[in-house]
Phi, psi and omega in degrees: 000130178253140178254122183227158182264127176265123183288325181288314179282337184061038178216159174278134180238145174265133183240139178297143182299333179291336182268354183266133176253132178261123182223179173233149178283177179297332179270003175090012180274133180290142183216150175250138178234140178203176177243136181298128181290343183268306187251346177087010179280147176290136178237144177227153178212126176281140179236171179265000000 
């Protein structure tokens, strides 16, 4: 389970690992992308 911040709900939401996509930005920084299970807004989280 990944915990990410939803900007629309203004709360931290836990997202199932199956719904999280691991990507990298154009500058090579790792990032997690998911969709909020409550409102459907895209959520992102930078990782190390």
